[in-house]
FIKOLKE-152862 format. One line per 4 residues: their letters; for each residue x, y, z of C-alpha. Coordinates in steps of 0.02 Angstrom, whole numbers, plus 50000, padded with zeros to 5 digits. Example, Ala and Ser with C-alpha at 12.3 -4.5 7.8 and 13.67 -1.06 7.14 Angstrom:
as) 50615/49775/50390; 50684/49947/50357
***
This chain:
mtvd) 54909/41192/44368; 54868/41334/44251; 55002/41289/44122; 55059/41108/44090
feec) 55246/41073/44100; 55236/40940/43962; 55162/41065/43844; 55302/41182/43892
lkds) 55430/41056/43829; 55333/41031/43669; 55312/41218/43646; 55149/41177/43563
prfr) 55019/41302/43507; 54915/41255/43660; 55064/41308/43768; 55078/41472/43678
aale) 54890/41503/43694; 54894/41461/43879; 55039/41581/43904; 54947/41719/43813
eveg) 54791/41694/43920; 54892/41691/44081; 54990/41846/44036; 54830/41941/43998
dvae) 54752/41885/44162; 54906/41938/44263; 54907/42108/44179; 54724/42135/44222
lelk) 54756/42072/44400; 54894/42200/44419; 54777/42340/44364; 54642/42285/44486
ldkl) 54762/42271/44632; 54840/42441/44594; 54668/42520/44590; 54617/42435/44753
vklc) 54775/42494/44841; 54747/42673/44781; 54565/42669/44839; 54622/42602/45006
ivmi) 54744/42747/45024; 54605/42872/44985; 54489/42786/45109; 54622/42791/45246
dtgk) 54659/42976/45216; 54474/43016/45215; 54451/42917/45373; 54588/43013/45460
afca) 54508/43177/45406; 54343/43111/45471; 54422/43070/45638; 54498/43244/45647
ankq) 54331/43327/45607; 54243/43211/45728; 54368/43259/45862; 54335/43444/45832
fmng) 54149/43411/45844; 54177/43318/46007; 54280/43465/46076; 54135/43579/46030
irdl) 54020/43470/46134; 54141/43481/46281; 54148/43671/46266; 53958/43675/46268
aqys) 53960/43565/46423; 54080/43685/46512; 53972/43833/46460; 53820/43743/46536
snda) 53906/43717/46703; 53759/43799/46792; 53641/43665/46722; 53687/43497/46797
ivet) 53581/43392/46677; 53651/43470/46519; 53829/43471/46582; 53825/43288/46636
sltk) 53741/43228/46476; 53856/43320/46359; 54009/43262/46454; 53955/43079/46442
fsds) 53915/43096/46256; 54081/43181/46218; 54174/43042/46310; 54081/42910/46209
lqem) 54118/42999/46047; 54301/43007/46097; 54301/42819/46118; 54222/42798/45947
infh) 54357/42908/45873; 54487/42795/45952; 54400/42641/45878; 54397/42723/45706
tilf) 54582/42759/45719; 54618/42577/45758; 54510/42522/45610; 54603/42633/45488
dqtq) 54771/42574/45552; 54718/42393/45527; 54654/42433/45352; 54821/42510/45308
rsik) 54912/42353/45366; 54794/42226/45287; 54748/42307/45120; 54875/42436/45076
aqlq) 55033/42358/45144; 54994/42174/45105; 54923/42191/44928; 55049/42324/44882
nfvk) 55187/42204/44933; 55109/42065/44826; 55104/42177/44675; 55281/42241/44697
edlr) 55363/42074/44738; 55271/41928/44653; 55210/42017/44498; 55382/42091/44471
kfkd) 55459/41917/44472; 55328/41861/44344; 55372/42006/44230; 55559/41969/44242
akkq) 55531/41785/44199; 55420/41836/44052; 55557/41947/43980; 55686/41806/43989
fekv) 55563/41683/43909; 55524/41801/43767; 55709/41830/43737; 55756/41645/43733
seek) 55606/41607/43624; 55668/41732/43496; 55843/41660/43504; 55772/41485/43478
enal) 55675/41543/43324; 55831/41624/43253; 55931/41464/43284; 55800/41358/43196
vkna) 55795/41474/43046; 55984/41478/43031; 55997/41291/43049; 55868/41267/42913
qvqr) 55960/41385/42793; 56132/41302/42804; 56185/41212/42641; 56243/41032/42641
nkqh) 56406/41060/42557; 56459/41177/42694; 56493/41052/42829; 56574/41175/42944
evee) 56422/41288/42946; 56307/41138/42967; 56396/41084/43124; 56401/41260/43193
atni) 56213/41286/43162; 56174/41117/43239; 56272/41155/43396; 56191/41327/43416
ltat) 56018/41253/43395; 56052/41117/43523; 56115/41242/43653; 55973/41361/43619
rkcf) 55844/41224/43641; 55921/41173/43808; 55917/41352/43868; 55739/41375/43805
rhia) 55678/41220/43897; 55760/41279/44060; 55693/41455/44052; 55522/41400/43991
ldyv) 55504/41278/44134; 55553/41416/44258; 55428/41534/44177; 55288/41405/44188
lqin) 55335/41374/44371; 55325/41559/44408; 55155/41570/44323; 55084/41424/44419
vlqs) 55152/41491/44588; 55081/41663/44554; 54911/41595/44509; 54910/41495/44670
krrs) 54976/41634/44783; 54863/41774/44724; 54710/41690/44798; 54787/41673/44972
eilk) 54856/41849/44972; 54694/41930/44918; 54585/41829/45035; 54707/41851/45181
smls) 54708/42041/45165; 54519/42054/45143; 54488/41937/45290; 54601/42044/45401
fmca) 54507/42201/45343; 54338/42125/45383; 54398/42064/45553; 54451/42242/45592
hlaf) 54276/42301/45548; 54201/42165/45655; 54306/42220/45804; 54261/42403/45772
fhqg) 54075/42371/45774; 54086/42254/45924; 54178/42389/46022; 54051/42521/45971
ydlf) 53907/42406/46017; 53980/42370/46188; 54011/42556/46216; 53835/42609/46174
selg) 53761/42461/46267; 53837/42532/46425; 53773/42706/46379; 53600/42641/46338
pymk) 53521/42647/46513; 53580/42825/46540; 53511/42878/46372; 53345/42797/46417
dlga) 53336/42892/46583; 53384/43053/46494; 53244/43026/46370; 53120/43014/46515
qldr) 53189/43174/46592; 53179/43258/46424; 52995/43218/46413; 52968/43303/46580
lvvd) 53073/43452/46526; 52967/43473/46371; 52810/43473/46477; 52886/43599/46599
aake) 52944/43710/46456; 52769/43712/46383; 52699/43759/46554; 52827/43899/46577
krem) 52787/43963/46403; 52603/43975/46446; 52644/44067/46610; 52759/44189/46522
eqkh) 52630/44222/46387; 52502/44258/46523; 52622/44374/46614; 52665/44459/46450
stiq) 52481/44488/46416; 52453/44557/46592; 52601/44678/46583; 52552/44732/46408
qkdf) 52387/44794/46476; 52473/44913/46599; 52496/45099/46563; 52672/45135/46503
ssdd) 52647/45317/46461; 52789/45356/46582; 52928/45260/46668; 52885/45326/46840
skle) 52803/45164/46895; 52964/45066/46871; 53060/45165/47000; 53053/45106/47179
ynvd) 53170/45126/47325; 53195/45015/47475; 53312/45068/47614; 53318/44891/47684
aang) 53352/44805/47517; 53439/44638/47538; 53568/44672/47402; 53612/44841/47477
ivme) 53547/44939/47326; 53423/45065/47394; 53377/45134/47223; 53441/45126/47044
gylf) 53396/45195/46875; 53454/45305/46731; 53496/45489/46758; 53580/45622/46653
kras) 53742/45684/46731; 53824/45849/46689; 54009/45830/46657; 54135/45936/46750
nafk) 54230/45982/46593; 54227/46150/46508; 54088/46100/46388; 53970/46044/46529
twnr) 53903/45902/46424; 53763/45789/46486; 53782/45600/46482; 53656/45465/46527
rwfs) 53722/45346/46658; 53652/45208/46769; 53649/45274/46949; 53621/45178/47109
iqnn) 53621/45211/47296; 53711/45070/47384; 53822/45044/47536; 53796/45224/47594
qlvy) 53866/45287/47428; 53800/45364/47267; 53882/45280/47117; 53857/45267/46930
qkkf) 53921/45163/46785; 53914/45170/46596; 53913/44982/46565; 53866/44839/46679
kdnp) 54042/44767/46682; 54123/44936/46719; 54179/44970/46896; 54056/45093/46974
tvvv) 54116/45273/46987; 54086/45343/47161; 54002/45514/47162; 53981/45528/47351
edlr) 54087/45415/47461; 53985/45447/47618; 53805/45507/47604; 53815/45580/47779
lctv) 53933/45712/47711; 53817/45771/47572; 53651/45855/47544; 53529/45856/47398
khce) 53425/46000/47332; 53318/46052/47183; 53397/46152/47043; 53282/46273/46955
dier) 53412/46399/46895; 53463/46303/46739; 53370/46279/46575; 53352/46090/46584
rfcf) 53202/46020/46676; 53191/45898/46822; 53368/45936/46884; 53435/45914/47060
evvs) 53606/45932/47139; 53701/45820/47259; 53828/45924/47356; 53975/45846/47449
ptks) 54120/45929/47542; 54235/45917/47391; 54120/45932/47240; 53943/45946/47177
cmlq) 53855/45836/47049; 53715/45902/46939; 53590/45767/46890; 53432/45764/46785
adse) 53286/45642/46796; 53163/45600/46658; 53012/45673/46748; 52963/45772/46901
klrq) 52901/45616/46989; 53068/45530/46960; 53162/45682/47025; 53059/45685/47184
awik) 53086/45498/47206; 53275/45515/47189; 53284/45662/47308; 53179/45570/47436
avqt) 53286/45414/47416; 53447/45512/47445; 53375/45600/47597; 53310/45438/47669
siat) 53480/45356/47642; 53565/45502/47729; 53451/45483/47880; 53480/45295/47883
ayre) 53668/45320/47876; 53658/45442/48021; 53565/45314/48127; 53683/45172/48083
kgde) 53840/45274/48117; 53763/45342/48275; 53733/45166/48341; 53911/45119/48297
sekl) 53979/45273/48386; 53880/45230/48543; 53952/45054/48542; 54127/45122/48519
dkks) 54102/45247/48660; 54047/45107/48776; 54196/45001/48728; 54318/45145/48753
spst) 54248/45202/48921; 54370/45203/49069; 54280/45060/49154; 54306/44944/49008
gsld) 54467/45016/48938; 54617/44905/48906; 54801/44930/48933; 54820/44970/48748
sgne) 54723/45132/48764; 54881/45227/48806; 54967/45164/48649; 54819/45220/48544
skdk) 54811/45397/48613; 54923/45467/48479; 54818/45391/48339; 54660/45457/48418
llkg) 54736/45630/48429; 54778/45629/48244; 54606/45565/48197; 54517/45705/48287
esal) 54457/45633/48452; 54558/45763/48546; 54485/45898/48434; 54311/45851/48496
qrvq) 54363/45864/48677; 54457/46028/48656; 54325/46115/48553; 54177/46061/48658
cipg) 54254/46135/48815; 54230/46310/48741; 54074/46396/48810; 53920/46352/48709
nasc) 54006/46219/48604; 53930/46073/48700; 53771/46092/48597; 53735/46129/48415
cdcg) 53753/46314/48373; 53591/46317/48270; 53470/46191/48345; 53542/46157/48519
ladp) 53563/45968/48499; 53686/45902/48628; 53857/45827/48589; 53888/45899/48415
rwas) 54020/45808/48313; 54040/45930/48168; 54109/46105/48152; 54114/46253/48033
inlg) 54298/46303/48032; 54277/46475/47955; 54136/46522/48075; 54214/46435/48226
itlc) 54055/46344/48283; 54002/46165/48320; 53857/46082/48231; 53753/45925/48240
iecs) 53762/45809/48091; 53597/45867/48016; 53641/46051/48028; 53814/46013/47957
gihr) 53733/45943/47801; 53629/46103/47783; 53786/46209/47807; 53874/46109/47675
slgv) 53735/46147/47551; 53763/46334/47577; 53932/46322/47491; 54109/46341/47557
hfsk) 54102/46531/47536; 53976/46532/47680; 54027/46382/47785; 54167/46254/47780
vrsl) 54113/46097/47871; 54228/45968/47951; 54204/45821/48066; 54274/45834/48242
tldt) 54298/45645/48249; 54329/45587/48071; 54445/45723/48003; 54625/45763/48049
wepe) 54639/45934/48130; 54787/46051/48112; 54838/46147/48268; 54799/46319/48196
llkl) 54622/46263/48155; 54598/46199/48333; 54657/46366/48401; 54540/46455/48284
mcel) 54393/46353/48348; 54444/46388/48528; 54459/46575/48496; 54277/46586/48442
gndv) 54140/46464/48491; 53951/46455/48480; 53917/46589/48612; 54029/46716/48526
inrv) 53957/46686/48353; 53776/46678/48412; 53795/46846/48497; 53832/46914/48324
yeak) 53722/46812/48207; 53573/46796/48327; 53577/46971/48402; 53399/47011/48348
vekm) 53318/46839/48366; 53231/46879/48530; 53178/47053/48473; 53101/46978/48315
gikk) 53012/46844/48415; 53089/46703/48314; 53112/46532/48392; 53262/46428/48350
pqpg) 53221/46263/48262; 53219/46104/48364; 53315/45943/48321; 53226/45843/48186
qrqe) 53140/45993/48102; 53244/45990/47943; 53142/46110/47838; 53134/46236/47979
keay) 53321/46215/48005; 53359/46247/47822; 53257/46407/47821; 53331/46467/47987
ikak) 53512/46431/47940; 53494/46515/47771; 53418/46669/47852; 53552/46669/47987
yver) 53711/46651/47886; 53667/46691/47704; 53539/46830/47723; 53603/46882/47897
kfvd) 53430/46936/47951; 53467/46921/48135; 53626/47026/48137; 53608/47193/48225
kcsi) 53648/47311/48082; 53649/47462/48197; 53794/47402/48303; 53919/47478/48180
sssp) 53879/47651/48114; 53971/47747/47982; 54065/47902/48035; 54086/48060/47930
pdqe) 54219/48037/47796; 54339/48165/47869; 54325/48093/48043; 54349/47919/47977
kkmi) 54505/47968/47883; 54576/48047/48040; 54540/47890/48140; 54621/47781/48007
sksc) 54774/47891/47996; 54790/47898/48184; 54770/47711/48206; 54891/47673/48066
eekr) 55022/47790/48136; 55006/47713/48307; 55017/47538/48235; 55175/47582/48140
lsip) 55254/47634/48304; 55198/47481/48403; 55301/47339/48331; 55326/47219/48478
kfgp) 55496/47199/48557; 55544/47072/48689; 55630/47126/48847; 55711/47029/48987
gdqv) 55544/47002/49073; 55369/47001/49003; 55333/47083/48839; 55336/47272/48843
rasp) 55295/47400/48711; 55444/47493/48647; 55446/47677/48616; 55428/47734/48436
qssv) 55612/47777/48427; 55674/47614/48500; 55555/47516/48391; 55620/47597/48234
vavn) 55799/47568/48284; 55761/47387/48328; 55680/47353/48162; 55835/47417/48073
sdea) 55957/47305/48167; 55996/47119/48156; 55980/47104/48343; 55802/47169/48341
rres) 55758/47053/48198; 55823/46907/48297; 55730/46961/48453; 55567/46984/48358
lfcp) 55589/46828/48252; 55446/46742/48343; 55317/46817/48455; 55256/46694/48589
deld) 55094/46655/48497; 55194/46632/48338; 55316/46508/48415; 55179/46407/48496
slfs) 55080/46397/48335; 55230/46343/48233; 55285/46209/48355; 55113/46137/48383
yfdt) 55079/46138/48195; 55228/46029/48157; 55223/45919/48312; 55043/45898/48372
sskl) 55087/45746/48478; 55217/45834/48585; 55191/45846/48772; 55202/45998/48884
rsik) 55353/46096/48823; 55434/46255/48879; 55504/46369/48746; 55633/46489/48809
snds) 55707/46628/48706; 55894/46653/48723; 55879/46841/48726; 55709/46879/48800
giqq) 55687/46737/48924; 55502/46725/48888; 55424/46556/48934; 55262/46492/48865
ssdd) 55169/46326/48885; 55117/46220/48738; 54943/46177/48678; 54935/46020/48782
gres) 54969/46123/48936; 54824/46237/48898; 54707/46091/48875; 54703/46070/49062
lpst) 54625/46242/49086; 54447/46239/49149; 54308/46268/49025; 54260/46430/49109
vsan) 54417/46517/49047; 54380/46644/48912; 54404/46582/48736; 54509/46734/48695
slye) 54636/46693/48831; 54663/46509/48795; 54801/46525/48666; 54866/46703/48688
pege) 54985/46752/48829; 54939/46905/48928; 55098/46997/48882; 55069/46981/48697
rqds) 54891/47047/48686; 54886/47217/48606; 54809/47360/48698; 54654/47400/48600
svfl) 54646/47576/48671; 54752/47640/48527; 54597/47621/48419; 54432/47710/48432
dsqh) 54271/47623/48481; 54217/47497/48350; 54041/47567/48347; 54107/47718/48253
lnpg) 54193/47618/48117; 54130/47539/47958; 54145/47347/47945; 54300/47352/47836
lqly) 54394/47464/47956; 54337/47362/48105; 54404/47204/48024; 54565/47295/47982
rasy) 54598/47353/48159; 54535/47193/48242; 54657/47093/48136; 54801/47189/48211
eknl) 54726/47173/48385; 54708/46983/48361; 54528/47002/48417; 54439/46861/48326
pkma) 54264/46897/48397; 54275/47075/48331; 54336/47008/48163; 54190/46887/48155
eala) 54072/47030/48197; 54145/47136/48057; 54124/46996/47931; 53945/46970/47988
hgad) 53912/47155/47953; 53974/47131/47775; 54157/47178/47789; 54262/47137/47637
vnwa) 54395/47016/47696; 54514/47091/47567; 54473/47273/47613; 54622/47386/47575
nsee) 54665/47537/47682; 54698/47677/47560; 54770/47784/47700; 54908/47659/47738
nkat) 54982/47594/47576; 54823/47493/47540; 54866/47367/47675; 54740/47226/47698
pliq) 54674/47145/47857; 54787/46996/47821; 54939/47110/47816; 54882/47187/47980
avlg) 54868/47013/48054; 55050/46984/48003; 55101/47146/48088; 55003/47094/48241
gslv) 55104/46933/48249; 54962/46809/48270; 54958/46649/48168; 54777/46612/48218
tcef) 54717/46781/48154; 54799/46746/47985; 54718/46575/47980; 54546/46648/48018
llqn) 54560/46772/47875; 54623/46639/47754; 54481/46522/47800; 54359/46663/47763
ganv) 54427/46695/47589; 54571/46817/47615; 54685/46830/47465; 54856/46769/47520
nqrd) 54938/46857/47372; 54854/47029/47384; 54990/47163/47397; 55000/47341/47458
vqgr) 55059/47492/47358; 55239/47442/47392; 55208/47276/47307; 55224/47178/47468
gplh) 55103/47040/47511; 55079/46947/47676; 55228/46833/47638; 55340/46985/47612
hatv) 55288/47063/47777; 55305/46899/47873; 55480/46879/47802; 55530/47058/47846
lght) 55468/47036/48025; 55546/46863/48040; 55381/46776/48081; 55432/46600/48031
gqvc) 55267/46520/48079; 55170/46640/47967; 55292/46606/47825; 55255/46420/47845
lflk) 55068/46453/47845; 55070/46565/47690; 55176/46443/47592; 55056/46307/47641
rgan) 54908/46412/47583; 54983/46444/47410; 55074/46609/47432; 55174/46662/47279
qhat) 55354/46674/47338; 55412/46736/47167; 55316/46901/47182; 55429/47054/47197
deeg) 55400/47219/47282; 55432/47392/47210; 55617/47368/47244; 55618/47207/47144
kdpl) 55645/47096/47297; 55555/46932/47325; 55536/46854/47499; 55690/46744/47476
tiav) 55798/46895/47435; 55732/46985/47590; 55764/46834/47701; 55943/46816/47633
eaan) 55979/47001/47663; 55909/46986/47839; 56019/46833/47870; 55866/46735/47930
adiv) 55924/46556/47903; 55759/46476/47954; 55650/46572/47832; 55781/46554/47695
tllr) 55777/46366/47722; 55587/46361/47714; 55577/46467/47557; 55712/46370/47467
larm) 55633/46203/47511; 55463/46266/47452; 55539/46330/47290; 55629/46166/47261
neem) 55469/46069/47289; 55373/46186/47172; 55501/46163/47033; 55499/45975/47058
rese) 55308/45968/47046; 55309/46075/46887; 55442/45967/46804; 55346/45808/46844
glyg) 55175/45881/46801; 55108/45858/46979; 55004/46016/46983; 54891/46030/47134
qpgd) 54988/45896/47229; 55076/45929/47396; 55244/45864/47335; 55350/45710/47357
etyq) 55380/45623/47522; 55561/45679/47531; 55510/45862/47535; 55378/45827/47667
difr) 55506/45733/47773; 55632/45875/47761; 55500/46002/47808; 55447/45894/47956
dfsq) 55629/45876/48012; 55647/46065/48013; 55488/46080/48114; 55546/45949/48238
masn) 55704/46051/48264; 55598/46206/48295; 55495/46111/48422; 55631/46020/48518
npek) 55779/46138/48498; 55708/46314/48487; 55876/46391/48530; 55939/46336/48360
lnrf) 55810/46448/48277; 55921/46596/48321; 56072/46522/48235; 56059/46642/48089
qqds) 56164/46770/48184; 56320/46664/48186; 56285/46594/48012; 56248/46762/47932
qkf) 56419/46767/47852; 56376/46613/47749; 56236/46706/47663
***
């Protein structure tokens, strides 16, 4: 016992000294325990922060392991280490939880509970001790003669002593219990804390004991990796030294091309590209030839921008007419791209790579075509071939068959290679693939190239090709070849082909310039006036049988009457062109006019004609052809006048001859209201003639002195097919003549419901595109569907095209 109970009853000085010593010891114990609890709280909070930081570090290791997924050793090692560290974090968390229970909670409870009871007992003891001292003093001060006070003081002292003894004994008991309990509480909490540490380190030891063999193996691998790294370093230093000794005065040595590259990239490198904007800025881009395409990109991760989608459709040539050096141009059917290399050697390498890629693409596609031809042959054909005929027609397979049946078209117009698959639509000739690339490099103002198998062909273009042909054009453009002793280039001679084609079509060296001679001015004016007068009096009129030419008087009267307008609404060639344009898949159809009774077969019907039939007679009925005797011999006319008169005659070979002799396609006849060949083609009533002039650069909006353009004249004459064509080719339907009338006004006054419908639909589509900002676009699908529905009606129900007579009151 710390304090003796007997001494407590005596309340001796030894008792008081023992109490003073015990009270001081308990106060110091309280300070020590409070400090220990506070330090424990700090340690636990720091431990939790350590675990959080350790967890972040472990997550960083896992991220590094995922980043190193392409390295199996690094990924596996880091994953194992991060898992082990995660286990250690879990062990640390358990340790700190145990510390909180054993130190903080247990000792804090001892301080709050047991020491508080000691303090309460001390206060009571001090209070009763003071009361006892007061009772003793009062009892000692009472006088003898005051018996009443003596008794009262004696009784108070006796009671106070009893109370003192009771409280003092309780206080001593509390002191002795506290002194005994504090040892067990402190040792119990510390022992629990140390056991938690023991468990923590045992768990960590077991964990790393299991990881030990792997770490040992990894150490052995690491030794080998260090040796390999040192070896690779020596090899790289040797390679660096070897490369450093090479000549890097230019970058030419770095550029190589390989047509059979495994990754499909034939060649790649930096080139300067001229932008297509107004400023024509030059930008450096990374170009490559891959997958039969020329592409470039600004950054590696950017999607490549395609310059040429199919190298077979392009050509490449030097450019020496600009100030920048080492430039070359890649020309495709839709655009051209100006490029600049860093040196002449690089330019030559790029040009050679493009040319080689073009040749390779030709061979590859040629092999594929042969395979497809074998598969689609009649002997191996399937039952599905009939279902695919419509698709093949739209894709151009029928175009190949129809065009090649024209005399001379079975071989290339320039080199004679058999089975040409390409065509120049403005010249009306067929070409092999190599010559087509050369034609494309001439520019669209000389030759417009299309594929007979890959492109979709419109009916008027097919008719145009069948009206001309290689024999017709070669008679014009190669008239002097034999006289000059020049031999045509053979297949495979590309340089000779380029020189020959340029001389033939650009310089026109082989055209017989003497075939058209100029007449004296007075004579020429007389001829023009005479021909114009005769043409004004020869507007076609349909009769009950075949077409006949009306007298001047009857023609004039017919033009001024609704009946004549209805009868001349479509000439036979006009109707056939319109119907076939809007319904190319239709079968043999007979179109019968309600008034004239003229019948005419469709394009499909003409396809069955033998190849020996003249090209000029394939798509023009006999009754419609104009009698060319109203004009003088073409040899006495200048090229412009020849083109002018041939346009009315619908004589495409003569028109091609005039253009070859340098005729201006927009030549205006000053003797007849400055009418153009295109206006004459409208008066002649042939859709194909109009298409030929448009393909050769005729201005669809050029007007005569009366302010009327081709669209005006087609509307006045009621040629619906020509109206469709001109609207399609961008004719301005808002233009007004000298009377202030636009084509729509003229069509409304003439009560021509079909042309009014076409013009209003076109105007609606134009306004819609302008409101939506769709400039240069064909229009929305609804407009296209409506236009197709109208065309279907014209094809399948031609009698409804004359409905404007009974509906004229509505307008």
